[in-house]
C-alpha positions in Angstrom: -1.9 -9.4 -33.5 -4.8 -6.9 -34.3 -7.3 -9.1 -32.7 -5.0 -9.4 -29.7 -5.1 -5.7 -29.1 -8.7 -5.0 -30.3 -9.5 -3.5 -26.7 -6.6 -1.3 -26.5 -6.1 1.8 -28.2 -2.6 2.0 -27.7 -0.6 -1.2 -26.6 2.6 -1.1 -24.4 5.1 -0.4 -27.2 3.0 2.3 -29.2 3.7 6.0 -28.9 0.6 7.9 -28.8 0.8 11.7 -29.3 1.7 14.2 -26.4 -2.2 15.1 -25.9 -3.1 11.5 -25.3 -0.4 10.5 -23.1 -1.3 13.7 -20.8 -4.6 12.5 -20.7 -3.8 9.0 -19.6 -1.0 10.1 -17.3 -3.2 12.9 -15.6 -5.7 10.1 -14.8 -3.0 7.7 -13.4 -1.7 10.6 -11.3 -5.5 11.3 -10.0 -5.7 7.7 -9.2 -2.5 7.2 -7.1 -1.9 10.8 -5.9 -3.9 10.6 -2.5 -2.5 7.3 -2.0 1.1 8.4 -2.5 0.7 11.3 0.2 -1.7 9.8 2.7 0.9 7.3 4.6 3.2 10.4 5.0 0.3 12.6 6.3 -0.8 9.8 9.0 3.0 9.1 9.9 3.7 12.5 10.5 0.4 13.5 12.5 0.5 10.4 14.7 4.4 11.0 15.6 4.3 15.0 15.7 6.4 15.4 12.7 4.4 18.6 11.7 7.7 20.5 10.8 9.0 18.6 8.6 5.5 17.4 6.9 5.6 19.5 3.6 9.2 18.4 2.9 8.2 14.7 3.5 5.6 14.8 1.0 7.6 16.6 -1.5 10.1 13.6 -1.3 7.3 11.0 -1.2 6.0 12.5 -4.6 9.5 12.8 -6.1 10.6 9.2 -5.1 7.2 8.0 -6.6 8.3 9.8 -9.7 11.7 8.2 -10.0 10.4 4.9 -9.0 7.8 5.1 -11.8 10.5 5.8 -14.5 12.7 2.9 -13.4 9.6 0.6 -13.0 8.5 1.5 -16.6 11.9 1.9 -18.5 13.5 -1.3 -17.1 17.0 -0.7 -16.7 18.9 -4.0 -17.0 17.1 -6.4 -14.8 15.5 -3.8 -12.7 11.7 -3.0 -13.6 9.1 -4.6 -15.1 8.8 -2.7 -18.4 5.1 -2.1 -17.9 3.3 1.1 -16.8 3.5 0.5 -13.3 2.9 3.2 -10.9 5.1 3.3 -8.0 3.8 5.1 -4.6 4.4 4.9 -0.7 3.0 1.7 0.7 0.3 1.7 3.2 1.3 -1.9 4.6 4.2 -0.4 6.4 2.2 2.3 8.5 1.6 0.3 11.7 5.1 -1.1 11.7 6.6 2.4 11.2 4.4 4.0 13.6 5.5 1.4 16.2 9.1 2.0 15.7 8.6 5.9 15.6 6.4 5.6 18.8 9.1 3.6 20.6 12.0 6.5 19.9 9.2 9.3 20.6 8.3 7.2 24.1 12.1 7.6 24.8 12.4 11.1 24.6 13.9 11.1 21.0 13.6 14.1 18.5 11.8 14.2 15.3 15.0 13.8 13.4 16.1 10.7 15.3 12.6 9.2 14.8 12.8 10.1 11.1 16.5 8.8 11.0 15.3 5.4 12.4 12.5 5.0 10.0 14.3 5.8 7.0 17.3 3.3 8.2 14.7 0.6 8.5 13.2 1.6 5.1 16.6 1.3 3.5 17.5 -2.1 5.4 14.1 -3.8 4.8 14.4 -2.8 0.8 17.5 -5.3 0.8 15.0 -8.0 1.7 12.9 -7.6 -0.9 16.0 -7.1 -3.4 17.1 -10.5 -2.3 13.5 -12.1 -2.2 13.3 -11.1 -6.0 16.0 -13.7 -7.0 14.3 -16.5 -5.4 10.7 -15.5 -5.8 9.8 -18.7 -7.6 11.6 -21.0 -4.9 9.9 -19.4 -1.8 5.9 -20.3 -2.8 5.8 -22.9 -0.1 6.1 -20.0 2.5 4.2 -17.4 0.4 0.9 -18.7 -0.4 -2.5 -17.1 -1.1 -3.7 -18.4 2.4 -0.8 -16.7 4.5 -0.7 -13.6 1.8 -4.4 -13.3 2.4 -4.2 -13.2 6.2 -1.4 -10.8 6.2 -3.3 -8.3 3.9 -6.3 -8.8 6.0 -4.2 -8.0 9.2 -2.9 -4.9 7.6 -6.4 -3.5 7.0 -7.3 -4.2 10.4 -4.3 -2.7 12.2 -5.0 0.5 10.1 -8.7 0.9 10.8 -7.5 2.2 14.2 -5.6 5.1 12.8 -8.4 5.7 10.1 -11.0 5.9 13.1 -8.8 8.2 15.5 -8.4 10.7 12.6 -11.9 10.6 11.6 -12.8 11.4 15.5 -10.3 14.7 15.3 -6.7 13.0 15.6 -4.4 12.1 18.1 -4.7 14.3 21.3 -7.0 16.7 19.7 -8.9 19.2 21.9 -12.2 18.6 20.0 -11.5 14.5 20.0 -15.0 12.9 19.2 -16.7 16.0 18.9 -20.1 15.8 16.8 -18.6 18.3 14.4 -15.8 15.8 13.8 -17.5 13.0 13.5 -20.6 14.4 11.4 -17.7 15.5 8.9 -15.6 12.4 8.9 -18.9 10.5 8.2 -20.1 12.8 5.5 -16.8 12.5 3.8 -16.9 8.7 4.2 -20.7 8.6 2.9 -19.5 10.6 -0.1 -16.9 8.2 -1.1 -19.1 5.1 -0.8 -21.9 6.6 -2.8 -19.6 8.0 -5.5 -17.5 4.6 -5.5 -20.8 2.7 -6.1 -21.4 4.6 -9.3 -21.3 2.8 -12.6 -19.7 5.6 -14.1 -15.9 5.1 -14.4 -14.9 8.5 -14.0 -16.7 9.4 -10.9 -15.4 5.9 -9.5 -11.9 7.2 -10.4 -12.2 10.5 -8.7 -14.5 9.4 -5.7 -11.6 9.8 -3.0 -10.4 13.2 -4.4 -14.0 14.5 -4.8 -14.9 13.5 -0.9 -11.6 15.0 0.6 -12.0 18.2 -1.6 -15.7 18.5 -0.5 -15.0 18.2 3.0 -11.9 20.6 3.1 -13.9 23.0 1.2 -16.6 22.9 4.0 -14.1 23.5 6.7 -12.8 26.4 4.8 -16.0 28.1 4.4 -17.4 27.5 7.8 -14.3 27.6 9.9 -11.5 28.5 7.8 -8.0 26.8 7.2 -4.5 27.8 8.5 -2.1 28.5 5.9 0.1 30.6 7.8 2.9 27.8 7.7 3.2 28.3 3.9 5.2 31.5 4.4 8.0 29.6 5.9 8.2 26.9 3.2 11.0 27.2 0.4 10.0 28.0 -2.9 11.9 24.8 -4.1 12.7 21.6 -2.2 16.1 20.3 -3.0 16.3 16.4 -2.7 18.9 15.8 -0.3 20.1 12.5 0.5 20.1 11.5 4.2 18.9 14.6 5.3 17.7 13.4 8.5 20.9 10.5 9.0 20.4 6.9 9.3 20.1 4.6 12.3 18.9 1.2 13.1 17.3 -1.4 15.6 17.1 -5.0 14.8 14.2 -5.5 16.9 12.1 -3.1 15.1 13.4 -4.3 11.6 12.0 -7.8 11.9 8.4 -6.7 11.3 9.4 -4.4 8.4 11.3 -7.1 6.9 8.2 -9.5 7.3 5.9 -6.9 5.5 8.4 -6.5 2.5 8.2 -9.9 1.9 4.2 -10.1 1.6 4.3 -6.7 -0.4 6.6 -8.6 -2.9 3.8 -10.9 -3.6 1.1 -8.4 -3.6 3.6 -6.8 -6.4 3.3 -10.1 -8.3 -0.1 -10.1 -8.4 -0.4 -6.4 -9.7 2.1 -6.9 -12.2 0.2 -10.1 -13.4 -3.2 -7.9 -13.6 -1.3 -5.2 -15.4 0.1 -7.9 -18.0 -3.4 -8.9 -18.5 -4.9 -5.4 -19.2 -1.9 -4.6 -21.5 -2.6 -7.9 -23.5 0.6 -9.4 -22.5 1.6 -12.8 -21.5 1.1 -13.8 -18.1 3.2 -16.9 -18.1 6.3 -17.9 -19.8 10.0 -16.6 -19.9 9.2 -12.9 -20.6 6.2 -12.8 -17.8 8.5 -14.1 -15.3 11.2 -11.8 -16.4 9.0 -9.0 -15.8 7.5 -10.1 -12.3 11.2 -10.5 -11.0 12.1 -7.2 -12.5 9.3 -5.6 -10.9 9.9 -7.0 -7.4 13.5 -6.1 -7.8 12.3 -2.7 -9.1 10.1 -2.3 -5.9 13.1 -3.0 -3.6 15.5 -0.8 -5.3 12.8 1.9 -5.4 12.4 1.6 -1.6 16.1 1.8 -1.1 15.9 5.2 -3.1 13.1 6.1 -0.9 15.0 5.7 2.5 17.9 7.4 1.1 15.7 10.2 0.0 13.9 10.7 3.2 10.5 9.0 2.5 8.9 5.7 3.3 8.8 2.1 1.5 7.6 2.2 -2.2 5.5 -0.6 -3.8 3.5 -0.8 -7.2 0.2 0.6 -6.8 -2.7 -1.7 -8.2 -5.3 0.9 -8.7 -3.4 2.3 -11.8 -4.4 -1.2 -13.6 -7.9 0.4 -13.6 -7.0 3.4 -15.3 -5.1 1.4 -18.2 -8.4 -0.7 -18.6 -10.5 2.4 -18.7 -8.5 4.5 -21.1 -7.5 1.7 -23.3 -3.9 2.9 -23.3 -1.2 1.0 -22.4 1.9 2.8 -23.6 4.9 2.8 -21.9 5.4 6.4 -22.8 2.6 7.2 -20.7 4.6 6.1 -17.6 7.3 8.6 -18.4 4.8 11.2 -18.5 3.4 10.2 -15.0 7.1 9.9 -13.7 7.6 13.4 -14.9 4.7 14.9 -13.5 5.2 13.3 -9.9 8.9 14.8 -10.0 7.9 18.3 -10.9 5.1 18.5 -8.2 7.5 17.1 -5.8 10.0 19.7 -6.0 7.4 22.7 -4.7 7.0 22.3 -0.9 3.7 24.5 -1.0 2.2 21.3 -2.6 2.7 19.5 0.7 1.9 22.6 2.8 -1.5 22.8 1.4 -2.2 19.0 1.8 -1.0 19.3 5.5 -3.9 21.5 5.8 -6.3 18.8 5.2 -8.5 18.6 8.4 -8.0 15.4 10.5 -11.7 14.2 10.3 -11.6 14.5 6.3 -8.5 12.6 6.2 -9.9 10.0 8.6 -13.2 9.7 6.7 -11.3 8.9 3.4 -8.5 6.4 4.9 -11.1 4.4 6.9 -12.7 3.6 3.6 -9.2 2.8 2.1 -7.9 0.9 5.1 -11.1 -1.3 5.2 -10.9 -1.7 1.6 -7.3 -3.3 2.1 -9.0 -5.6 4.9 -11.9 -6.6 2.4 -9.0 -7.1 -0.3 -7.5 -9.8 2.1 -10.7 -11.5 2.7 -11.5 -11.7 -1.1 -8.2 -13.6 -1.4 -9.0 -15.9 1.4 -12.3 -16.8 0.1 -10.9 -17.5 -3.2 -8.7 -19.9 -1.6 -11.4 -22.6 -0.7 -10.9 -22.6 2.9 -11.1 -25.9 4.4 -11.0 -27.0 8.3 -7.2 -26.6 8.2 -7.2 -23.5 6.4 -10.0 -22.1 8.7 -8.0 -22.9 11.6 -4.7 -21.3 10.6 -6.9 -17.9 9.6 -8.6 -18.1 12.9 -5.7 -18.5 14.8 -3.5 -15.9 13.1 -6.4 -13.0 12.9 -7.1 -13.9 16.5 -3.1 -13.4 17.5 -3.3 -10.2 15.2 -6.5 -8.5 16.9 -5.5 -9.9 20.4 -2.5 -7.9 20.1 -4.0 -4.8 19.0 -6.7 -5.0 22.0 -4.2 -5.9 24.9 -0.7 -5.0 23.7 0.3 -5.4 27.5 -0.1 -9.0 27.2 3.5 -9.4 25.6 5.0 -7.2 28.4 6.8 -10.0 30.2 8.5 -11.1 26.9 11.9 -10.3 26.2 12.0 -6.8 24.9 13.4 -7.9 21.3 10.3 -10.5 20.8 8.0 -8.0 22.2 8.9 -5.3 19.7 8.6 -8.0 16.9 5.3 -9.3 18.0 3.6 -6.0 18.9 3.2 -5.4 15.2 -0.3 -7.1 14.5 0.8 -7.6 11.0 3.9 -9.5 12.2 2.0 -11.6 14.6 -0.5 -12.6 12.0 2.0 -13.2 9.4 4.5 -15.6 11.5 1.4 -17.3 12.8 0.1 -18.1 9.4 3.5 -19.3 8.0 4.5 -21.5 11.3 0.8 -23.3 11.2 0.7 -23.6 7.4 4.2 -25.3 7.5 3.7 -27.5 10.4 -0.1 -28.3 10.5 -0.6 -31.8 8.6 -2.5 -31.2 5.5 -5.9 -33.1 4.8 -5.7 -36.6 3.3 -6.4 -36.5 -0.4 -9.7 -38.5 -1.1 -9.9 -40.2 -4.5 -13.5 -39.7 -6.0 -15.3 -42.8 -7.0 -16.1 -43.6 -10.5 -19.6 -42.3 -11.0 -20.7 -46.0 -12.1 -19.4 -47.0 -8.6 -20.4 -44.3 -6.4 -24.0 -43.9 -7.5 -26.7 -45.8 -5.9 -28.3 -48.5 -8.0 -31.9 -48.0 -8.8 -34.3 -50.4 -8.8 -33.8 -52.7 -11.9 -30.0 -52.4 -12.2 -27.5 -55.0 -12.0 
């Protein structure tokens, strides 16, 4: 047992003291904090929901804390029982923006936009809950090939959002000005160079440092507007269904499909988590954790929809914190959960974050979104692409990029089908799954024995 845990200071069931827990928990929070709030900042800014931004950020942090507790505690069949930090998922941004823009273009209010987004979040979470019960039976549909394609498409579809923010944000008066471009690129370069460091602490804080430096520069040179903080309440009271709930089946299908693929991504993150915790990665205990973790993701996304925030998922970056600190104790997960809930109760935190300049946010998110695409490409590269797989990948990504570049190409389709295929992620995923199921596999060739296949040299009989 000692040999099994020799790389860990504290294993999963150990109970380190409060100082060790706080130290590790703070690093977990540092690694995931920006990831938790960034999707909310992007969705809010793009859809013009600025009057609700501070509250939405508070709810994102609050639900992340609740979700992290559920995943770590493992309540009955729900949760992985690992230090699996929950946070708002980037994967849903493009599909949620598509749904929100539809309501906005039809003259809907901010409250109506949020009502639909949270209704879709809540309904889609049921898909992941059901999927968790059959995760082992659906391996034929959700393969490394299709998952890699979808993850790549998610990253590609979000790069447009990051680049728009880097240039100043949607409809900004100073859009594409040299000041905006210089600031955004500077933040991007700071993050890239810090992330290339061999020092784990520097890499861990790269995004935080880059955004802090960029925001600080704007504060010193131009000033930041914090006047909106005076209108915020001292404490944010979590209020279920504060904006109501609505639903649109044509906008639901892209969300449902993304839930399926994020479930597979969660399985991969939990597998890596188990490895770093020196826990089994096969057998009944492992499968129980995977099923419980995906079920926990689904339940936490239902809680997210009910408490006015967006779909949650298990964060992969926190696995690196476990490896770095050598602390895999479940007790740390409870500290992280408590810290997120505490911070989420104070709107001033969200109000300050709302003041981050768009070019700073764009410089950081452009890197993150591009890395999502690179992660998908890495998964594809590990799949050993043959001619068949290359054709599937080319067709799926071609459809995804084509829809992004020429959305009007779908304008003559029935409205429900247009809404489904307008999501680049959905177009890529459906194309990949259909082709993977229908294209014939390459015939298996039986290698000859070495003695039969090798050419005979002179003198051999």
